[in-house]
Each structure stands twice: as C-alpha cells, then as structure tokens.
GUKE-724265 format. One record per residue (C-alpha): x, z, y. Coordinates in steps of 0.25 Angstrom, whole numbers, padded with zeros to 4 digits, always signed. Layout:
N
XZY
...
END
This chain:
668
+0364+0156+0184
+0353+0146+0185
+0352+0139+0172
+0355+0123+0173
+0343+0118+0164
+0336+0126+0172
+0334+0113+0181
+0331+0100+0174
+0338+0093+0186
+0350+0101+0186
+0363+0092+0182
+0369+0095+0167
+0380+0105+0170
+0395+0101+0169
+0404+0106+0158
+0415+0114+0162
+0427+0112+0153
+0443+0111+0154
+0441+0097+0159
+0433+0101+0169
+0445+0106+0177
+0452+0096+0185
+0465+0098+0192
+0467+0090+0204
+0481+0084+0205
+0489+0080+0216
+0481+0077+0229
+0468+0078+0222
+0465+0091+0227
+0464+0085+0241
+0455+0073+0238
+0447+0083+0232
+0447+0094+0243
+0452+0087+0258
+0447+0097+0264
+0454+0107+0258
+0467+0100+0263
+0463+0094+0276
+0453+0093+0287
+0443+0081+0282
+0436+0078+0296
+0448+0067+0298
+0460+0063+0294
+0468+0071+0307
+0473+0081+0297
+0478+0072+0285
+0486+0064+0297
+0491+0077+0303
+0498+0081+0289
+0505+0069+0291
+0509+0071+0306
+0512+0086+0302
+0523+0082+0293
+0529+0073+0305
+0529+0084+0314
+0535+0094+0304
+0547+0085+0302
+0548+0085+0319
+0547+0101+0318
+0558+0102+0309
+0566+0094+0318
+0567+0080+0312
+0559+0071+0320
+0554+0067+0334
+0543+0058+0331
+0529+0056+0326
+0522+0045+0326
+0506+0044+0322
+0499+0031+0320
+0485+0030+0319
+0483+0015+0312
+0471+0006+0313
+0468+0006+0299
+0466+0022+0301
+0479+0025+0295
+0488+0035+0302
+0505+0035+0302
+0513+0046+0305
+0527+0044+0308
+0540+0053+0310
+0554+0052+0311
+0556+0065+0304
+0565+0067+0290
+0556+0059+0282
+0548+0062+0268
+0559+0064+0257
+0556+0053+0248
+0567+0055+0236
+0562+0062+0223
+0557+0076+0222
+0568+0084+0214
+0556+0091+0205
+0543+0081+0207
+0551+0068+0204
+0544+0060+0214
+0547+0057+0228
+0545+0067+0238
+0536+0060+0247
+0528+0056+0237
+0525+0071+0234
+0522+0074+0249
+0513+0066+0250
+0506+0067+0237
+0508+0082+0231
+0500+0095+0237
+0510+0106+0240
+0523+0098+0242
+0530+0097+0254
+0543+0101+0262
+0539+0112+0270
+0536+0123+0260
+0552+0127+0261
+0550+0137+0275
+0565+0138+0273
+0579+0137+0280
+0580+0123+0270
+0566+0119+0271
+0563+0106+0276
+0553+0113+0286
+0556+0125+0291
+0543+0125+0300
+0531+0115+0296
+0517+0115+0296
+0518+0112+0280
+0513+0123+0272
+0507+0117+0258
+0514+0105+0255
+0500+0098+0257
+0499+0090+0271
+0502+0076+0269
+0498+0075+0253
+0484+0078+0259
+0484+0068+0268
+0489+0057+0256
+0479+0062+0248
+0466+0058+0258
+0473+0046+0263
+0471+0032+0258
+0484+0029+0258
+0497+0035+0264
+0510+0028+0267
+0523+0037+0268
+0537+0030+0274
+0549+0038+0273
+0563+0035+0283
+0572+0046+0276
+0587+0045+0271
+0590+0029+0276
+0578+0024+0268
+0562+0022+0269
+0553+0027+0259
+0538+0024+0258
+0527+0025+0248
+0510+0026+0249
+0498+0033+0245
+0483+0032+0242
+0475+0043+0240
+0487+0052+0238
+0493+0043+0227
+0506+0034+0229
+0502+0020+0230
+0515+0015+0234
+0528+0022+0228
+0539+0027+0236
+0547+0014+0240
+0563+0017+0247
+0570+0008+0255
+0582+0009+0265
+0580+0011+0280
+0582-0001+0289
+0590+0000+0300
+0578-0001+0310
+0571+0009+0303
+0569+0025+0307
+0578+0034+0301
+0569+0043+0295
+0555+0048+0296
+0542+0048+0288
+0529+0039+0292
+0515+0042+0285
+0504+0032+0286
+0489+0037+0281
+0477+0031+0279
+0468+0042+0278
+0456+0041+0266
+0443+0043+0275
+0434+0047+0262
+0442+0062+0265
+0438+0063+0279
+0424+0064+0288
+0432+0055+0298
+0441+0044+0297
+0445+0046+0313
+0458+0052+0316
+0452+0062+0327
+0462+0056+0340
+0463+0067+0347
+0465+0077+0337
+0477+0068+0332
+0482+0066+0348
+0483+0082+0348
+0488+0084+0336
+0500+0074+0339
+0500+0078+0352
+0502+0094+0348
+0514+0089+0339
+0523+0084+0350
+0518+0097+0358
+0523+0106+0348
+0537+0096+0345
+0544+0094+0358
+0551+0081+0357
+0545+0074+0345
+0537+0062+0350
+0522+0059+0344
+0515+0047+0345
+0502+0043+0341
+0499+0027+0340
+0485+0021+0339
+0484+0007+0334
+0473-0001+0338
+0466-0012+0330
+0469-0024+0335
+0480-0020+0345
+0495-0021+0345
+0497-0010+0356
+0494+0005+0351
+0491+0017+0356
+0502+0027+0358
+0503+0041+0362
+0516+0049+0363
+0518+0065+0364
+0531+0069+0369
+0531+0083+0374
+0543+0088+0378
+0536+0101+0384
+0529+0106+0372
+0518+0115+0372
+0518+0119+0387
+0516+0103+0391
+0507+0103+0380
+0498+0116+0385
+0499+0110+0400
+0492+0097+0396
+0481+0104+0388
+0475+0115+0397
+0464+0114+0405
+0468+0123+0415
+0477+0127+0423
+0484+0140+0418
+0485+0153+0424
+0500+0155+0423
+0511+0147+0418
+0511+0141+0404
+0517+0152+0394
+0527+0147+0383
+0536+0150+0375
+0544+0146+0360
+0551+0155+0352
+0555+0153+0337
+0563+0165+0327
+0577+0165+0327
+0586+0168+0314
+0588+0182+0318
+0572+0184+0321
+0570+0199+0316
+0554+0197+0313
+0548+0192+0301
+0549+0176+0308
+0556+0166+0301
+0568+0158+0310
+0560+0147+0318
+0548+0153+0318
+0539+0155+0332
+0531+0148+0342
+0530+0140+0353
+0518+0143+0363
+0513+0139+0377
+0500+0147+0382
+0493+0145+0396
+0482+0155+0402
+0470+0149+0408
+0460+0154+0417
+0449+0146+0411
+0447+0132+0405
+0448+0129+0391
+0461+0134+0382
+0470+0126+0374
+0476+0131+0359
+0484+0125+0352
+0493+0130+0341
+0502+0127+0330
+0512+0129+0318
+0524+0121+0315
+0516+0111+0323
+0503+0112+0315
+0491+0113+0324
+0483+0125+0321
+0471+0122+0328
+0464+0136+0321
+0475+0145+0328
+0480+0156+0319
+0490+0166+0318
+0501+0160+0328
+0491+0159+0339
+0487+0174+0336
+0501+0177+0338
+0500+0169+0352
+0488+0178+0356
+0494+0190+0351
+0508+0187+0359
+0498+0184+0372
+0491+0195+0373
+0502+0205+0368
+0512+0201+0380
+0500+0198+0391
+0495+0213+0387
+0508+0219+0389
+0510+0211+0402
+0496+0217+0408
+0498+0231+0402
+0514+0231+0407
+0509+0227+0421
+0495+0237+0421
+0486+0225+0424
+0475+0229+0414
+0462+0235+0421
+0456+0247+0415
+0446+0245+0403
+0452+0231+0402
+0457+0229+0387
+0465+0216+0383
+0463+0208+0370
+0470+0197+0365
+0460+0187+0368
+0460+0189+0383
+0474+0184+0385
+0471+0173+0374
+0458+0167+0378
+0465+0158+0391
+0477+0155+0382
+0479+0141+0380
+0492+0138+0372
+0500+0129+0363
+0507+0136+0351
+0516+0131+0342
+0522+0140+0331
+0533+0139+0320
+0530+0147+0307
+0538+0147+0294
+0526+0146+0285
+0515+0145+0293
+0502+0149+0285
+0489+0141+0289
+0475+0143+0286
+0471+0130+0276
+0479+0116+0275
+0475+0110+0287
+0484+0121+0295
+0473+0124+0307
+0476+0139+0306
+0488+0147+0305
+0488+0160+0297
+0501+0166+0296
+0503+0181+0300
+0517+0180+0304
+0514+0170+0315
+0505+0179+0324
+0517+0189+0325
+0527+0176+0326
+0519+0169+0337
+0517+0185+0344
+0530+0189+0343
+0535+0177+0351
+0524+0176+0362
+0523+0188+0365
+0537+0191+0373
+0538+0178+0377
+0524+0179+0385
+0529+0193+0389
+0542+0191+0395
+0534+0178+0402
+0524+0188+0407
+0533+0197+0414
+0542+0186+0418
+0530+0180+0426
+0522+0194+0430
+0512+0186+0440
+0507+0177+0428
+0507+0188+0419
+0498+0195+0430
+0489+0183+0431
+0487+0182+0415
+0486+0197+0414
+0474+0195+0424
+0468+0183+0417
+0469+0191+0403
+0463+0204+0410
+0451+0195+0415
+0449+0191+0401
+0448+0204+0395
+0438+0208+0406
+0430+0198+0403
+0429+0200+0387
+0429+0216+0391
+0415+0213+0399
+0410+0201+0390
+0411+0214+0378
+0403+0225+0389
+0391+0214+0391
+0389+0216+0377
+0391+0231+0376
+0380+0233+0385
+0370+0225+0377
+0370+0235+0367
+0361+0247+0366
+0364+0260+0372
+0365+0267+0359
+0377+0269+0354
+0381+0274+0339
+0391+0284+0337
+0402+0276+0329
+0408+0282+0317
+0421+0291+0318
+0427+0283+0308
+0427+0271+0316
+0440+0267+0325
+0435+0258+0334
+0441+0247+0343
+0442+0246+0359
+0435+0234+0361
+0422+0232+0362
+0421+0216+0361
+0413+0214+0348
+0420+0199+0348
+0433+0206+0346
+0429+0219+0340
+0430+0223+0323
+0428+0234+0314
+0436+0236+0300
+0429+0244+0291
+0441+0250+0285
+0441+0253+0270
+0446+0270+0270
+0453+0279+0278
+0468+0275+0277
+0465+0260+0279
+0457+0264+0291
+0468+0271+0296
+0477+0258+0296
+0467+0252+0301
+0465+0259+0315
+0481+0259+0316
+0482+0244+0314
+0470+0238+0321
+0469+0234+0335
+0461+0245+0341
+0456+0235+0351
+0447+0227+0344
+0448+0233+0330
+0439+0246+0323
+0441+0253+0310
+0430+0259+0303
+0436+0266+0290
+0426+0269+0278
+0427+0279+0268
+0426+0274+0253
+0417+0264+0249
+0404+0259+0257
+0392+0261+0249
+0387+0249+0244
+0374+0246+0254
+0368+0233+0246
+0355+0241+0242
+0355+0253+0253
+0345+0252+0262
+0348+0251+0276
+0343+0264+0282
+0351+0272+0270
+0363+0265+0274
+0369+0275+0285
+0367+0285+0275
+0381+0280+0272
+0392+0285+0282
+0400+0271+0279
+0389+0262+0283
+0384+0270+0294
+0397+0270+0301
+0401+0255+0297
+0386+0251+0304
+0388+0261+0316
+0403+0255+0318
+0398+0240+0317
+0385+0244+0327
+0376+0236+0320
+0365+0241+0311
+0362+0238+0296
+0354+0225+0295
+0347+0215+0285
+0348+0199+0283
+0336+0198+0293
+0338+0208+0303
+0343+0205+0316
+0353+0218+0320
+0357+0223+0333
+0372+0218+0335
+0372+0224+0349
+0380+0235+0344
+0389+0228+0335
+0403+0233+0339
+0412+0223+0332
+0412+0208+0330
+0421+0209+0316
+0418+0221+0305
+0429+0219+0295
+0429+0224+0281
+0443+0229+0278
+0447+0235+0265
+0456+0235+0253
+0462+0222+0246
+0458+0227+0233
+0445+0230+0226
+0441+0243+0233
+0443+0236+0246
+0435+0224+0241
+0423+0235+0234
+0423+0242+0249
+0422+0226+0256
+0411+0224+0247
+0402+0237+0250
+0404+0234+0265
+0401+0218+0263
+0389+0224+0257
+0386+0233+0267
+0385+0222+0278
+0379+0211+0269
+0368+0220+0265
+0366+0229+0278
+0372+0220+0290
+0372+0206+0287
+0368+0200+0301
+0383+0206+0303
+0389+0197+0294
+0379+0185+0297
+0386+0186+0311
+0402+0187+0307
+0403+0199+0310
+0409+0206+0294
+0422+0203+0289
+0430+0207+0278
+0446+0209+0281
+0456+0205+0270
+0469+0213+0270
+0481+0211+0262
+0482+0216+0247
+0497+0214+0246
+0510+0215+0256
+0522+0206+0251
+0536+0210+0258
+0543+0196+0257
+0557+0196+0258
+0566+0186+0269
+0566+0171+0263
+0570+0160+0269
+0568+0160+0284
+0556+0170+0282
+0561+0183+0284
+0554+0195+0276
+0538+0198+0278
+0526+0206+0275
+0517+0196+0268
+0502+0201+0265
+0492+0196+0253
+0478+0197+0252
+0477+0195+0238
+0485+0192+0226
+0484+0178+0228
+0489+0179+0242
+0500+0188+0235
+0505+0176+0226
+0503+0166+0236
+0513+0175+0247
+0522+0176+0235
+0524+0161+0232
+0527+0159+0246
+0538+0170+0246
+0543+0161+0234
+0542+0149+0241
+0550+0156+0252
+0562+0158+0244
+0558+0172+0243
+0565+0178+0229
+0556+0182+0219
+0550+0198+0219
+0558+0199+0233
+0546+0202+0239
+0537+0215+0238
+0523+0216+0234
+0514+0227+0241
+0500+0229+0238
+0491+0236+0247
+0482+0246+0240
+0472+0248+0254
+0473+0246+0267
+0477+0260+0270
+0491+0256+0264
+0493+0246+0276
+0499+0250+0289
+0492+0248+0301
+0502+0236+0304
+0499+0229+0291
+0485+0233+0293
+0483+0225+0307
+0493+0213+0300
+0486+0210+0289
+0470+0214+0291
+0468+0218+0305
+0476+0208+0314
+0464+0198+0318
+0475+0186+0318
+0479+0189+0305
+0470+0197+0296
+0460+0191+0287
+0446+0194+0291
+0434+0185+0282
+0421+0185+0288
+0410+0190+0280
+0398+0181+0278
+0386+0177+0269
+0393+0165+0263
+0387+0150+0259
+0376+0155+0252
+0371+0165+0262
+0366+0178+0263
+0358+0177+0251
+0369+0174+0243
+0376+0186+0248
+0367+0196+0245
+0364+0190+0231
+0379+0193+0228
+0379+0207+0234
+0367+0212+0226
+0372+0206+0215
+0387+0213+0218
+0380+0227+0224
+0366+0230+0221
+0365+0241+0210
+0355+0232+0201
+0365+0223+0200
+0374+0228+0189
+0370+0217+0179
+0374+0206+0190
+0387+0213+0193
+0391+0213+0178
+0388+0199+0176
+0395+0195+0188
+0409+0204+0183
+0407+0196+0170
+0408+0184+0175
+0418+0187+0186
+0426+0200+0181
+0436+0191+0176
+0439+0185+0189
+0444+0199+0197
+0457+0204+0198
+0455+0221+0195
+0463+0229+0206
+0469+0242+0199
END
C-alpha cells in the first residue's frame, strides 16, 4: 500500500471509528442511491409505480377506470376507482396505513399471495414502489375515498408535511378510490420531461391487457381552458392491439389463446396462473414484441417469453414432422420459428421474480414451463384444425432454417483445409453455427455423463476433464501441449494458444461460448480458477472477444411442501445466501418451519440429467457469467493472477490469506 505521507499534496486521511458508520433510515437509502431503485434518466418510472398500483386494483377486479393528468406545473395525477388505500391505524406500527405505504420501504399489501391476500396477482414484490416515488418528489398529495369517508395527507421529500385529515364523503362525491398527485424532484433525474410517447404506450398497453377498463390521459395546456384528452378502451384485447401495430400483413391468421390454471391443476402451478397471447407470423418487415407479467411491461423479456418461444417451436416442429415436410439435411432451431414472430404476451404469475427493482426482465424459472405448457397444445390443435395455414407456416420456418444453414456453410468454406483430430472424449454438437454452439468443460467423467444426457445435442458439446488441470501461469507456450487436458481443450475450441499482443486465427473457432462447468464446492472453485488461469494466460483474445463463460450450478435443492395456492415444488439455491432467502420466502408463503427438506449436491455427478438441464444447461433458465478483464483492464488481471498462481509468490499469498482469511467459509 502506498504511504500517504509520501505525497505532500495528499489530503489527511479521515478517521475510521464507531461514529464513521452511518445508518440510513426511512427513505434515505433511496435519496442517497436513487439509481438502485428506479431509472434516473427521467421521472417516468416513479410515475409508473403509481399507475401500476391503480392497475393492480383493476387486475384484482376492483376498478374500471384509471385517469392520468399531466398538469402545467410539471406534476402528474393518477386517479383510480379501486378500493382505496386503507387509512386506519396499523395494528403493530400504530401509524396510519396510508402513511406507511408512502414512507416505509418494504411495506405493502402484495407480500401475502395466499387466498386471503389483498392481491393474488400483482407486479408489487418488494413493497418499495410508491415509497420511492415519494422519496424523489418535491411534493406528493394523496386523497382516498373509502368506507364513506375521505382521507387526505401530503409529503415533501418523503416526509409528512400535512398529517392525515379525515372528513365524511359528500353526496356528490364518488364512493371509493385513490388519487395521487406527485411533483417529481428534478434534482434526481437527468431530464425533467416525461417522455410522452413512452407514457402513451404504457397507458395504452394497460387498456389492452385489461379489456373493459377505461384508461385516459389528460394534458393540460397553459393559458387554455380545454385540455387534450386521449382515451383507450379495448374490447378486442390483444388481437386488436397486435393488428394495429403490425407493419406487414400476417402470413396466416393471428394465433391467439388464453389459459389459466384451475383449482384442480396437477402440475406445479398455482390456481389462476397462466397467460394470454396473440402471435402473428410475417414474411418480412419489423417484428412487434411486447410482454407483460401481471400488467408490468417486461421490456427485456424473460422466462415467460422463453416459454412462448419453446411452445411455438415444439408445436411447429411437431406439425412439420407429422406431415413429413422437412427437406433432407435441414435441421430446425427455435429461432427459425421465433425470428418472424410478432406477439403480445400477458402472463399471470403468483410470485414473480424480476431482475432488479425496475422489473424489466422476468427471472422466474417456473414461468417458462407455465407458458410453454399452455401455448404448445393450443397451437398444435390450431395447426391441425387449419392444415393449409400450418403448411404455409412450415414453409416460412423451413426457409428460415435453410437461410441460416447457408450462412453457416459460407463461414465453413473460408476455413483452412487442415482439420485437427478432435479429442475422443469430446461429445460434439450437431450444429455448425458458431453463434449458437457452446462447449462445456466439465469436471469429471460422471458429471460429463449427466451433461451429455441432459444437454441439447443440437448446439451443446461436452468435454469432460480428468482431475485438476495443470497450473499453466508459468508454462511456456511450446510446452503446453505436453499436458493432455490442455491439448484437448485447445483442439476442441479450434484456436491456438496466443499472447495478449498476438493476432490469432479465429477462422477455426468451433464454439461461440466456451463454458467452464465445475462443482459448486471448494474443489470446483479451484478447477474453475485453473481453467481461467489457462484462458487469461494463453487464450486472452478468446476472453477479449467475449467467448469464455462460467456456469453457476446450484449447491442446494429444497423440496418445498404445498403452501397456500402454491403446490409442492423443488427450489434450487446457488449458495448459502440464496438458501436462506428461499427459506424466508417459504415462511412468508405459510410453510411450516422445517416442513421442507434440504439436499446438498456434493457434485454435478449427483444431479440427474434433467436436473442439470433445468438448473445449469438450459439457456433460458441457467446462470451463465461472461468472463472479462474488468474495469481495471488486462494489466490488473495479470497482477492478481501472478500473486495467486505464481510459484515465487508464496509471501504475497501468505499476506493475502492473513488479511482476508477470516472472510472465507471452509467447506469440509
């Protein structure tokens, strides 16, 4: 560590003592780090949190109207005719509930998803939404009509500035509902302007997804009495919306469907879960794709979209095979079906798991099977009832596959004629499309056996490795191939070892993804480090081009009992932290303490092929981390790996262990 006194201009270091630790209370975390809770490019997302609450009321069947008003002073009002936020005293906190909702993080009515819960299906997960809106607002006013009374209060910067006032409802006033007017604090946003097009799209989509609910947007004009009003009320739902958005005529009639689980569902699906969808296939032009979970737009897609993709592909492939339409030598891939599909998908998931607070992507693994299991049989039935349309769709899909294969063959022709003999242990994939192919470097023959059986043989190859790979950090390049494992890895990948300043030949590259797959224990981590050492030292350009990945298999499996609307299920946890979180979630869902069984995987070889596919190999549900040089660049990586892997670095490693040894949990 550098000596701070060596630089006379260096500032005096601050003291680190008990008083240095600051505890953020109330809504302070949001104000300190707003980007962790919302998008900060403009205030749209904080306004959307209020709109989503109104939509959740309508989704629960308690509202038929959502009205948004853009005022000339920059404030926004969201008005609904739902049940109204309760304003009585909270039994434990002894604070009005409406105040708690707007001033406390992780407080809300959407945690309890059981039959007695206020919201069986909602986008709310963390109880964070409108409290973030309040924290980042100069002023926020709330009015609630409920139980024949009217409640009102106001906040500034998240703090109560006008305490709760109650009065009786007059005869001319409506019966129930909530009105929230918010003035976003522009200090927290890059732009103070709400993107009008995005807001219109959001409101229109709410109307589409809730047929029979009227959604209005009113824009006040300065100095004018008449305001601009837009109203959306869709009775045709998804079909009307998709038809209006298509830029090209569909090749076949729109395929639409809707199905939700009944109380007698035998699958691992809760009552009411399911999806509504509408799909159009077009020969050309830009595709339109929108997906939602409990009315929340998921602009980055997620597992529900993957379920739609899986269901469409399985049904179309089955139709093509049943009618013997596939030409010889053509192999179908899911993208051949999905690439020309436009769709609107609305999924209902009891306890959705989103990526981040802004909920742009759904991560719930069960959603893939949920949507796929409903879409596939519906499309199979539709295609067999409309065989002429099925043949048209099959022709489009086959043409897509042929175009993809021709593009792949062109790449092959540019490769050199010399072909290395592939290692015998390598179980190769059938595809030659580098963009799709991936190879898994698997620890041990038993894990390799599970991976071979569980993989997608079309695009996934498996190379089992015996024992621990050689520490190659200080091995000369011309001596590398003396080690059989390293020789097999290099030949399988199709790229020769090279240095950071070399320009290696990538024309022989056989896989777009090279994935390290080792056990989730300490030994597995050691093998992972040895392989990363090999790639950083002798294949740095492979990492620079983004071809190297680390797969993260789970360490635990929890066999969870039935609880509320949730049937018995298997839950996988990556580590102790995820295990604790999973058990906490089970307790919240009403599972009795210790009614679950926890299994710890000693290694990948213990997993069945199906489990390995579901948790680690399936591109739609797995966790795959891309390897890179990080913010500090290649030099910093070399410095760290020299300290960890260099033979003459024992003193540096000892110092590292003395400094951080107590942070490591020993796995015995």
